C-alpha positions as a Markdown table, in Angstrom:
| # | Residue | x | y | z |
|---|---|---|---|---|
| 1 | Met | 35.3 | -16.1 | -5.9 |
| 2 | Ser | 33.9 | -11.8 | -6.3 |
| 3 | Lys | 35.4 | -9.3 | -4.7 |
| 4 | Val | 33.7 | -8.3 | -1.4 |
| 5 | Arg | 33.2 | -4.6 | -0.7 |
| 6 | Lys | 32.8 | -3.7 | 2.9 |
| 7 | Thr | 29.8 | -0.7 | 3.0 |
| 8 | Gly | 28.7 | -0.2 | 6.7 |
| 9 | His | 27.8 | -2.6 | 8.5 |
| 10 | Thr | 27.9 | -5.6 | 5.9 |
| 11 | Ser | 30.1 | -7.3 | 3.1 |
| 12 | Leu | 28.4 | -7.2 | -0.2 |
| 13 | Thr | 30.1 | -8.4 | -3.6 |
| 14 | Glu | 30.2 | -6.4 | -6.7 |
| 15 | Glu | 27.3 | -8.5 | -8.3 |
| 16 | Gln | 24.8 | -8.0 | -5.1 |
| 17 | Ile | 25.5 | -4.4 | -5.5 |
| 18 | Ala | 24.9 | -4.5 | -9.1 |
| 19 | Lys | 21.7 | -6.4 | -8.2 |
| 20 | Ile | 20.5 | -4.2 | -5.7 |
| 21 | Arg | 21.1 | -0.6 | -7.7 |
| 22 | Val | 17.8 | 0.6 | -9.6 |
| 23 | Asp | 18.0 | 3.1 | -12.2 |
| 24 | Pro | 15.7 | 6.0 | -12.1 |
| 25 | Glu | 14.2 | 5.0 | -15.7 |
| 26 | Asp | 13.6 | 1.6 | -14.5 |
| 27 | Thr | 12.0 | 2.8 | -11.4 |
| 28 | Ala | 9.7 | 5.2 | -13.8 |
| 29 | Lys | 8.9 | 2.3 | -16.0 |
| 30 | Arg | 8.2 | -0.3 | -13.1 |
| 31 | Leu | 5.9 | 2.4 | -11.4 |
| 32 | Ala | 3.9 | 3.2 | -14.3 |
| 33 | Ser | 3.2 | -0.3 | -15.1 |
| 34 | Leu | 1.4 | -1.4 | -11.8 |
| 35 | Pro | -1.3 | -4.0 | -11.8 |
| 36 | Tyr | -3.3 | -1.6 | -10.1 |
| 37 | Thr | -5.2 | 2.1 | -10.4 |
| 38 | Ile | -6.1 | 4.2 | -8.0 |
| 39 | Thr | -10.3 | 4.8 | -8.5 |
| 40 | Pro | -11.5 | 8.1 | -6.9 |
| 41 | Arg | -14.4 | 8.1 | -4.3 |
| 42 | Pro | -17.4 | 8.7 | -5.9 |
| 43 | Glu | -19.8 | 11.7 | -4.6 |
| 44 | Gly | -22.2 | 10.9 | -1.3 |
| 45 | Lys | -22.4 | 9.5 | 1.4 |
| 46 | Ala | -20.8 | 5.6 | 2.5 |
| 47 | Pro | -22.8 | 2.9 | 2.7 |
| 48 | Arg | -22.8 | 2.8 | 6.7 |
| 49 | Gly | -20.1 | 0.4 | 8.0 |
| 50 | His | -18.3 | 0.7 | 4.6 |
| 51 | Phe | -15.3 | 2.3 | 2.9 |
| 52 | Trp | -14.1 | 2.9 | -0.5 |
| 53 | Cys | -11.6 | 0.5 | -0.9 |
| 54 | Pro | -10.0 | 2.8 | -4.1 |
| 55 | Tyr | -8.1 | -0.7 | -5.8 |
| 56 | Glu | -11.6 | -2.4 | -6.1 |
| 57 | Ala | -13.5 | 0.5 | -7.1 |
| 58 | Lys | -16.3 | -0.1 | -4.8 |
| 59 | Trp | -17.3 | 0.2 | -1.4 |
| 60 | Ser | -15.9 | -2.6 | 0.6 |
| 61 | Asp | -16.4 | -4.0 | 4.6 |
| 62 | Phe | -13.7 | -3.6 | 6.2 |
| 63 | Ile | -12.9 | -6.1 | 8.9 |
| 64 | Gln | -10.6 | -7.3 | 11.6 |
| 65 | Asn | -9.0 | -10.3 | 11.7 |
| 66 | His | -8.5 | -10.7 | 8.7 |
| 67 | Pro | -8.3 | -13.9 | 6.9 |
| 68 | Thr | -4.4 | -13.1 | 5.6 |
| 69 | Ser | -3.2 | -11.4 | 9.0 |
| 70 | Pro | -5.2 | -12.4 | 11.7 |
| 71 | Met | -3.3 | -11.1 | 14.4 |
| 72 | Ser | -3.6 | -8.0 | 12.9 |
| 73 | Asn | -5.7 | -4.8 | 14.6 |
| 74 | Tyr | -6.1 | -3.0 | 11.6 |
| 75 | Tyr | -9.2 | -3.3 | 9.6 |
| 76 | Arg | -8.8 | -4.5 | 6.0 |
| 77 | Cys | -10.8 | -4.7 | 3.0 |
| 78 | Glu | -12.7 | -7.6 | 3.1 |
| 79 | Thr | -12.0 | -9.4 | -0.4 |
| 80 | Cys | -8.5 | -8.1 | -1.0 |
| 81 | Gly | -6.6 | -7.3 | 2.2 |
| 82 | Ile | -5.5 | -3.3 | 2.2 |
| 83 | Ser | -5.6 | -2.1 | 5.5 |
| 84 | Thr | -6.9 | 1.2 | 6.5 |
| 85 | Glu | -3.4 | 2.4 | 7.0 |
| 86 | Asp | -2.7 | 2.2 | 3.2 |
| 87 | Tyr | -2.2 | 5.8 | 1.8 |
| 88 | Tyr | -4.3 | 5.6 | -0.6 |
| 89 | Val | -7.8 | 3.9 | 1.7 |
| 90 | Lys | -6.9 | 6.8 | 4.2 |
| 91 | Thr | -6.7 | 9.3 | 1.5 |
| 92 | Val | -9.8 | 8.5 | -0.4 |
| 93 | Asn | -12.2 | 8.2 | 2.6 |
| 94 | Arg | -10.6 | 11.5 | 4.4 |
| 95 | Leu | -9.4 | 9.1 | 7.7 |
| 96 | Trp | -6.3 | 11.7 | 8.0 |
| 97 | Gly | -6.7 | 14.1 | 11.2 |
| 98 | Asp | -9.1 | 14.2 | 14.0 |
| 99 | Lys | -12.6 | 13.0 | 13.5 |
| 100 | Glu | -13.8 | 16.5 | 12.9 |
| 101 | Glu | -11.6 | 17.2 | 9.6 |
| 102 | Arg | -13.0 | 14.1 | 8.0 |
| 103 | Asn | -16.5 | 14.8 | 7.5 |
């Protein structure tokens, strides 16, 4: 039986703590090897009713009631399912701040 170590609100074994602990070098390697890249939005006006999906690198229709999360109120990319609350979707489509600041 493993030695239990009391930590705050929970009891973890030394093995569990070792699995949770991540070295900063490992984190940097994992971030560098992500399977997607963020593609900047092209210049020009967006097609009506579409947002730029930075993960697919194309103009996509963002819909509510997406099949992957039917109870969500967020608009999601029709193809990949990323929501308009994603940092990169908001950034490339200028969805931060007031409506006057967006354009």
